[in-house]
VMD Tcl script that draws the C-alpha trace (Angstrom):
set ca {
  {144.29 153.13 136.14}
  {140.89 152.94 134.49}
  {140.88 151.72 130.91}
  {138.75 149.88 128.37}
  {139.02 148.69 124.77}
  {136.37 149.51 122.23}
  {135.42 149.85 118.58}
  {135.10 153.19 116.83}
  {131.58 153.57 115.45}
  {131.83 157.02 113.90}
  {131.16 160.69 114.56}
  {127.91 162.48 115.38}
  {126.79 165.48 117.40}
  {124.89 166.14 120.60}
  {123.51 169.25 122.28}
  {124.48 170.46 125.74}
  {122.22 172.13 128.30}
  {122.74 175.51 126.64}
  {121.73 174.19 123.22}
  {125.26 174.31 121.80}
  {126.33 171.63 119.34}
  {129.13 169.32 120.54}
  {130.89 167.10 117.96}
  {131.50 163.65 119.44}
  {132.93 160.28 118.45}
  {130.83 157.25 119.38}
  {132.73 154.22 120.68}
  {131.36 150.76 121.45}
  {133.33 150.39 124.69}
  {133.41 146.81 125.88}
  {132.25 144.73 127.47}
  {135.81 143.51 128.06}
  {136.21 140.21 129.91}
  {139.17 139.57 132.22}
  {141.02 136.50 130.91}
  {144.23 136.57 132.96}
  {145.84 138.47 135.84}
  {149.52 139.39 136.01}
  {151.36 140.47 139.15}
  {154.73 141.79 140.27}
  {155.87 138.49 141.75}
  {155.40 136.23 138.72}
  {155.47 138.66 135.79}
  {157.34 141.73 137.05}
  {154.40 144.08 136.59}
  {150.73 144.37 137.47}
  {148.16 144.10 134.67}
  {145.00 142.35 133.54}
  {144.55 140.64 130.19}
  {141.15 141.29 128.63}
  {139.25 139.95 125.63}
  {137.02 142.09 123.43}
  {134.88 141.57 120.33}
  {132.96 138.64 118.93}
  {134.73 136.13 116.67}
  {133.90 132.86 114.93}
  {135.54 129.77 116.38}
  {137.12 128.74 113.07}
  {139.11 131.98 113.04}
  {140.86 131.27 116.35}
  {143.99 129.10 116.56}
  {144.13 126.18 119.01}
  {146.62 127.67 121.53}
  {144.43 130.77 121.92}
  {141.33 128.57 122.27}
  {143.07 126.74 125.10}
  {143.92 130.04 126.77}
  {140.27 131.12 126.78}
  {139.11 127.65 127.79}
  {141.41 127.68 130.83}
  {139.83 130.96 131.96}
  {136.33 129.60 131.14}
  {135.68 132.65 128.96}
  {134.05 132.67 125.52}
  {136.31 133.34 122.53}
  {137.10 136.98 121.75}
  {138.54 138.69 118.68}
  {141.10 140.81 120.52}
  {143.31 139.90 123.47}
  {145.02 142.89 125.10}
  {146.51 144.02 128.41}
  {145.60 146.93 130.66}
  {148.09 148.08 133.29}
  {146.51 148.40 136.74}
  {147.85 149.18 140.21}
  {146.53 145.98 141.77}
  {145.42 143.10 139.54}
  {144.10 141.18 142.55}
  {141.12 143.54 142.70}
  {139.81 141.83 139.53}
  {138.49 138.31 139.04}
  {138.75 136.01 136.01}
  {135.59 136.33 133.93}
  {134.73 139.79 135.29}
  {133.27 142.20 132.73}
  {134.53 145.76 132.35}
  {131.85 147.99 130.84}
  {131.50 151.56 129.62}
  {130.33 152.73 133.04}
  {133.93 152.76 134.32}
  {133.87 156.34 133.01}
  {131.39 159.11 133.78}
  {130.49 162.32 131.95}
  {133.22 164.92 132.45}
  {136.13 162.47 132.81}
  {139.31 163.33 130.92}
  {140.73 160.46 128.85}
  {143.50 159.56 126.41}
  {142.43 157.62 123.32}
  {144.88 155.42 121.39}
  {144.22 154.02 117.93}
  {145.80 153.30 114.54}
  {145.56 156.24 112.16}
  {144.21 155.86 108.64}
  {146.82 154.68 106.13}
  {147.50 157.09 103.26}
  {150.15 155.07 101.43}
  {153.22 156.71 99.85}
  {152.77 160.49 99.78}
  {154.84 163.46 98.75}
  {156.19 166.08 101.14}
  {153.40 168.59 100.40}
  {150.66 166.26 101.67}
  {152.82 164.45 104.22}
  {154.56 167.45 105.84}
  {152.68 170.51 104.58}
  {155.50 171.88 102.41}
  {154.87 174.83 100.07}
  {155.02 174.02 96.37}
  {157.62 175.39 94.00}
  {156.97 177.79 91.09}
  {154.24 176.46 88.79}
  {155.35 178.40 85.66}
  {158.40 179.29 83.52}
  {159.62 175.71 83.28}
  {160.80 175.44 86.88}
  {160.34 171.62 86.76}
  {160.22 171.74 90.56}
  {156.55 171.92 91.45}
  {155.99 169.44 94.30}
  {159.50 168.22 95.05}
  {161.11 168.44 98.52}
  {163.52 171.34 97.90}
  {167.16 171.66 98.96}
  {168.71 168.54 100.46}
  {171.23 170.56 102.50}
  {174.82 171.87 102.32}
  {177.22 170.80 99.56}
  {180.92 170.22 100.28}
  {180.61 170.58 104.03}
  {179.28 168.38 105.55}
  {178.48 166.75 102.20}
  {175.51 164.75 103.40}
  {171.82 165.03 104.16}
  {171.10 165.62 107.85}
  {169.09 163.02 109.73}
  {165.44 163.92 110.13}
  {165.08 165.66 106.76}
  {161.39 165.63 105.86}
  {160.95 163.70 102.63}
  {158.25 161.78 100.76}
  {157.37 158.39 102.23}
  {154.79 156.21 103.92}
  {152.04 158.24 105.61}
  {149.60 157.12 108.27}
  {148.84 153.62 109.62}
  {150.74 154.32 112.85}
  {149.80 154.18 116.53}
  {148.48 157.58 117.63}
  {147.33 158.84 121.04}
  {145.11 161.91 121.46}
  {145.40 163.22 125.00}
  {143.05 165.00 127.39}
  {139.73 164.43 125.61}
  {136.46 164.78 127.50}
  {133.79 162.13 127.98}
  {130.59 163.82 126.77}
  {128.17 160.93 127.23}
  {127.88 157.39 128.66}
  {125.23 154.81 127.78}
  {125.90 151.91 130.15}
  {123.11 149.72 128.75}
  {124.40 149.84 125.16}
  {128.08 150.17 126.18}
  {128.49 153.41 124.23}
  {130.95 156.17 125.09}
  {130.71 159.59 123.48}
  {134.10 161.32 123.34}
  {134.21 165.01 122.53}
  {136.20 165.62 119.32}
  {137.86 163.28 116.85}
  {139.94 160.20 117.58}
  {142.40 158.32 115.34}
  {141.40 155.40 113.12}
  {138.72 154.44 110.67}
  {135.23 153.22 111.54}
  {135.31 149.75 113.06}
  {138.92 149.99 114.24}
  {140.11 149.04 117.73}
  {140.76 151.88 120.19}
  {141.96 152.04 123.81}
  {140.45 154.55 126.22}
  {142.21 155.24 129.52}
  {142.18 157.99 132.11}
  {144.47 160.82 131.05}
  {148.06 161.09 132.24}
  {147.87 164.90 132.34}
}
mol new
graphics top color blue
foreach p $ca { graphics top sphere $p radius 0.5 }
foreach p [lrange $ca 0 end-1] q [lrange $ca 1 end] { graphics top cylinder $p $q radius 0.2 }
display resetview
């Protein structure tokens, strides 16, 4: 499976051959450095561990420094795994760059959505509001909680106010609209989850 970690830069637009505007999200994809290999025999699954992003040495704890030192790789801000069919095809210290994808590839992008804090059910779930006049006193509240005597409880899954956003989200089947291998920039058609500067994972689509 092809995959790479990157940083969301923001949204812009490009023009295709027909002159049509295409909204795209720019991602600084890699370079990701292979720090460790995992295989079926010793770990029970096949994967590579990669490092991404620059970091100051004082912000890295000693055990992590030792892990990078053992691999003879410079310190990185993020340390993540990518599942692959055969980890032996990679070497420690190898760089994975944006050119693992080409224009037209279909990808899934995973990120952490923007946090919205505690929100009511109108913003969180799209509920309609109650009457705004005649003293209804029920303008933005969640509505009926359910039956009364039988079963005498609120059913599981009832949509209510609560914490919104700041969760792991995957957008599937997006298209790679542009690749700049020299600057390690990927242009993904459409929007992806997360705020500018957040970590995202791009992999070939499962669909």
